[in-house]
C-alpha positions in Angstrom: -41.2 91.6 2.9 -38.0 90.7 1.1 -35.9 91.4 4.2 -38.0 89.2 6.3 -37.7 86.4 3.9 -33.9 86.7 3.8 -33.7 86.5 7.5 -35.9 83.5 7.8 -33.8 81.7 5.2 -30.6 82.5 6.9 -32.0 81.3 10.1 -32.9 78.0 8.6 -29.5 77.4 7.0 -27.7 78.1 10.3 -29.9 75.8 12.3 -27.9 72.6 13.1 -29.4 69.4 11.7 -29.2 66.0 13.4 -27.3 63.3 11.4 -28.9 60.1 10.5 -26.3 57.2 10.6 -26.7 53.9 8.6 -23.7 52.3 10.4 -24.2 49.6 13.0 -21.8 48.1 15.5 -21.6 44.6 13.9 -19.8 41.7 15.6 -19.0 39.0 13.0 -17.8 35.5 13.8 -14.5 34.2 12.3 -16.6 32.0 9.9 -18.6 35.0 8.8 -15.5 37.1 8.2 -13.9 34.3 6.3 -16.9 33.8 4.1 -16.9 37.5 3.2 -13.2 37.6 2.4 -12.7 34.2 0.7 -12.3 33.8 -3.0 -11.4 31.2 -5.7 -7.7 31.3 -4.7 -8.6 30.6 -1.1 -10.7 27.6 -1.9 -7.9 26.2 -4.0 -5.6 26.3 -0.9 -8.1 25.3 1.7 -11.0 22.8 2.0 -14.5 24.4 2.0 -16.1 21.4 3.7 -15.2 18.2 5.6 -13.8 15.6 3.2 -15.3 12.1 3.0 -12.1 10.2 3.5 -9.3 12.7 4.6 -5.8 11.3 4.3 -2.5 13.0 5.1 -0.1 13.6 2.1 2.9 14.0 4.4 3.9 13.9 8.1 2.1 16.7 9.8 1.6 18.2 13.3 -1.6 18.6 15.1 -2.1 21.4 17.6 -3.9 21.7 20.9 -5.3 25.1 20.1 -7.4 26.3 17.1 -4.9 29.0 16.2 -2.3 26.4 15.6 0.3 27.8 18.1 1.0 24.8 20.3 2.2 21.7 18.6 0.7 18.6 20.0 1.9 15.5 18.1 3.3 14.4 14.7 1.0 12.2 12.5 2.6 10.1 9.8 1.7 10.4 6.1 -1.1 8.2 4.7 -2.9 8.3 8.1 -6.7 8.7 7.9 -8.0 11.6 9.9 -11.1 11.5 12.0 -12.6 15.0 11.4 -15.6 16.1 13.5 -15.8 19.7 12.7 -14.4 22.5 10.4 -13.7 25.9 11.9 -12.0 29.2 11.1 -9.4 30.4 13.6 -8.5 34.0 14.6 -6.0 34.2 11.7 -8.8 33.4 9.1 -7.3 30.0 8.5 -9.7 27.0 8.0 -8.8 24.2 10.4 -10.2 20.7 11.1 -11.1 19.7 14.6 -10.2 16.1 15.1 -12.0 13.5 17.3 -9.2 13.7 19.9 -9.8 17.4 20.3 -6.7 18.5 18.4 -6.6 20.8 15.4 -4.9 20.7 12.0 -4.8 23.1 9.1 -7.5 22.3 6.5 -5.0 22.7 3.6 -5.1 20.8 0.3 -1.3 20.8 0.5 -1.4 18.5 3.6 -4.6 16.6 3.2 -6.4 14.9 0.3 -9.9 13.4 0.0 -9.3 9.8 -0.9 -12.4 9.1 -2.9 -13.4 8.0 -6.4 -13.1 11.2 -8.5 -15.0 9.9 -11.5 -16.3 6.6 -13.0 -17.5 5.6 -16.5 -18.4 2.7 -18.6 -15.7 1.2 -20.9 -15.3 -1.5 -23.6 -11.6 -2.2 -23.8 -9.3 -5.2 -24.0 -6.0 -5.4 -22.2 -3.2 -7.9 -21.4 -2.4 -8.5 -17.8 1.1 -7.8 -16.6 2.9 -9.8 -14.0 2.4 -9.3 -10.3 -0.9 -7.5 -10.7 -3.2 -6.7 -7.7 -7.0 -6.9 -7.6 -9.4 -4.9 -5.4 -13.1 -5.1 -4.7 -13.5 -1.4 -5.7 -11.3 1.3 -7.2 -8.5 1.6 -4.7 -8.7 4.2 -2.0 -7.4 4.1 1.6 -9.2 1.3 3.4 -9.9 -0.8 0.3 -8.4 -4.2 0.7 -6.7 -6.5 -1.8 -8.8 -9.5 -2.9 -7.9 -12.9 -4.3 -8.7 -13.5 -8.0 -8.8 -16.2 -10.6 -7.0 -14.3 -13.3 -3.6 -15.1 -14.9 -0.7 -12.9 -16.0 -0.1 -12.4 -19.7 -3.7 -13.2 -20.7 -6.2 -11.0 -22.5 -8.9 -9.5 -20.3 -11.9 -7.2 -20.9 -12.6 -4.0 -19.0 -16.2 -2.8 -18.5 -15.6 0.3 -16.3 -13.0 2.9 -15.6 -12.5 4.9 -12.4 -10.0 7.5 -11.2 -8.7 8.0 -7.6 -5.8 9.8 -6.0 -3.8 6.5 -6.5 -4.4 6.3 -10.2 -6.7 4.9 -12.9 -8.4 1.6 -12.3 -10.4 -0.7 -14.6 -13.1 -3.2 -13.7 -12.3 -6.6 -15.0 -14.3 -9.7 -14.1 -15.7 -7.9 -11.0 -12.1 -7.0 -9.9 -10.5 -3.5 -10.0 -7.0 -3.3 -11.4 -4.6 -0.4 -11.7 -3.7 0.5 -15.3 0.0 0.1 -14.6 -0.7 -3.7 -14.6 -2.6 -3.5 -18.0 -0.9 -3.6 -21.4 -2.7 -2.4 -24.5 -0.5 -4.8 -26.6 0.0 -8.6 -26.4 2.7 -9.1 -23.8 3.1 -12.9 -23.8 6.6 -12.6 -25.1 7.6 -11.0 -21.8 6.7 -14.3 -20.1 8.7 -16.2 -22.8 11.7 -14.0 -22.1 11.4 -14.5 -18.4 11.4 -18.3 -18.8 14.4 -18.2 -21.2 16.3 -16.0 -18.8 15.6 -18.2 -15.8 16.3 -21.6 -17.4 18.4 -21.2 -20.6 20.7 -18.2 -20.0 23.9 -20.1 -21.0 26.8 -19.0 -23.1 26.6 -22.1 -25.4 22.9 -21.5 -26.3 21.5 -19.3 -29.1 17.7 -19.1 -28.8 15.3 -16.9 -30.7 11.5 -16.8 -30.4 9.3 -14.6 -32.5 5.5 -14.0 -32.3 4.6 -13.5 -35.9 1.4 -11.5 -35.5 2.8 -9.0 -33.0 6.4 -9.2 -34.3 7.6 -9.2 -30.7 10.6 -11.5 -29.9 12.6 -13.0 -27.1 15.9 -14.8 -26.9 19.2 -15.8 -25.4 22.3 -14.9 -27.4 20.0 -14.6 -30.4 22.7 -13.2 -32.7 25.5 -15.5 -31.6 26.7 -17.8 -34.4 27.5 -21.4 -33.9 27.6 -24.6 -35.9 24.0 -25.3 -36.9 24.2 -28.7 -38.6 20.9 -29.5 -40.3 19.3 -26.2 -39.3 21.3 -24.8 -42.3 19.0 -26.9 -44.6 16.3 -24.2 -44.0 18.1 -22.1 -46.6 17.8 -25.0 -49.1 14.1 -25.4 -48.4 13.5 -21.7 -48.7 15.4 -21.3 -52.0 13.7 -24.3 -53.7 10.2 -23.1 -52.5 10.9 -19.6 -53.8 12.0 -21.0 -57.3 8.7 -23.0 -57.4 6.7 -19.8 -56.5 8.3 -17.7 -59.3 7.8 -20.5 -61.8 11.4 -21.4 -62.4 10.7 -25.0 -61.4 7.7 -27.0 -60.5 7.0 -29.7 -57.9 6.8 -32.4 -60.5 10.1 -31.7 -62.1 12.5 -34.7 -61.8 16.1 -34.6 -60.7 18.6 -37.5 -61.2 20.5 -38.9 -58.2 24.1 -39.3 -59.5 27.5 -39.4 -57.7 28.2 -35.8 -58.4 25.3 -34.5 -56.2 27.2 -35.8 -53.1 30.6 -34.6 -54.0 30.4 -30.9 -54.5 32.2 -28.6 -52.0 29.2 -27.7 -49.8 27.4 -31.0 -49.9 26.3 -32.8 -46.7 27.9 -36.1 -45.6 25.7 -38.8 -47.1 26.2 -41.0 -44.0 24.2 -38.5 -42.0 20.4 -38.3 -41.4 17.8 -39.4 -43.9 16.2 -42.5 -45.5 17.4 -42.2 -49.1 20.0 -44.6 -50.2 23.5 -43.5 -49.4 25.0 -44.3 -52.8 23.8 -42.9 -56.1 21.1 -45.0 -57.8 20.8 -42.9 -60.9 17.0 -42.7 -60.4 14.8 -39.7 -60.9 13.1 -38.0 -58.0 10.5 -35.3 -58.1 11.2 -32.0 -56.4 8.1 -32.6 -54.3 9.5 -35.9 -53.1 12.9 -34.4 -52.3 11.3 -31.5 -50.4 9.3 -33.9 -48.2 12.4 -35.9 -47.5 14.3 -32.8 -46.3 11.4 -31.3 -44.4 10.3 -34.5 -42.7 13.5 -36.5 -42.3 16.2 -33.9 -42.6 17.6 -36.1 -45.4 21.2 -35.3 -46.4 21.0 -36.9 -49.8 17.8 -35.1 -50.8 19.3 -31.8 -49.6 22.4 -32.5 -51.7 20.3 -33.2 -54.8 18.3 -30.0 -54.4 21.4 -28.0 -53.6 23.2 -29.3 -56.6 20.5 -28.9 -59.3 18.2 -26.1 -58.0 20.6 -24.0 -55.9 23.5 -24.6 -58.3 25.8 -25.7 -55.5 24.8 -22.7 -53.5 26.1 -20.1 -56.0 26.2 -16.3 -55.7 22.5 -15.9 -56.5 21.6 -18.4 -53.8 23.9 -16.7 -51.3 22.5 -13.2 -52.1 18.9 -14.3 -51.9 19.2 -16.2 -48.6 21.4 -13.6 -46.9 18.9 -10.8 -47.7 16.1 -12.9 -46.1 18.2 -14.1 -43.1 19.6 -10.7 -42.3 23.2 -12.1 -42.1 25.6 -14.1 -44.1 24.5 -17.7 -44.5 27.5 -20.0 -45.2 26.4 -23.5 -46.4 30.0 -24.7 -46.0 30.7 -23.7 -42.4 27.0 -23.8 -41.5 27.7 -21.3 -38.7 24.6 -19.2 -38.2 22.6 -17.7 -35.3 19.2 -18.6 -33.9 17.8 -15.3 -35.2 19.0 -15.8 -38.8 17.5 -19.3 -38.7 14.2 -17.9 -37.4 14.1 -15.4 -40.2 14.4 -18.2 -42.8 11.7 -20.2 -41.0 9.4 -17.2 -41.1 10.1 -16.6 -44.8 9.4 -20.3 -45.5 
């Protein structure tokens, strides 16, 4: 019984068994093979669909065959492509089929999709730069420039922001403007400088303009010194006003008009501007009256009276105080100053 069992078992083990195969003879298309083998790196190099507005980055060749072997013609950069299909060639490279029957590699290195990438609401103020351009929509290839009623160097308000291949655009009064033409700070002094440079750029001019709130400035030879005549009286006005503010003198204090006020070294010539009598009358005048005469009429006599009594004939204390404010030496004898130092005194006043 045992022997029979052994023989039967051996016979079973030696009997050949037919194999059951799970393999099939599959025939995959290029597209199916590409889909199976593509990964994240592949999609970064190649398009995975037909772009909405395909534009060439650079000059590129099209080909007569899908495998890109036979060059057909050179297409210039910035050309919009008319893509009718996307296919995978025998080399597993995605290609675009164009309307004229030619092919081009569907690579992000050669082609970009010129569309609005993102758009959002904004609430920002800008200042328009010169030579700005306006569009009816965020600029992409095919969007035309439109006329506008805006002016350079004026403040504008943006309500929307959009990003395209060409940059960032803001919607302002129904126009779209690239951010390169928008300044976040007041830029009106650029216009002033442009005007000065066009009309007053001469060697015998010293001009300085300062916008007090922004501290921006413009000028022509702003630091060049020259004879300033009555502009030098700004120093007298400043110094007297400062003495009034610190309580050393008051507006109602009276000063006597005597011969000596017109004869000290740095006094103005009494025959010059002003309405006060040219010869000393020994009368008393309030500081307020004298300040008005200087400020309104550039009065030489009133300047001399204040310079003599209040500024002590423009002594060292006066010189130190005024020079520190003006930013440069202020000589009341030569009266040679620059437009910038004069402006500094005007601002201080």
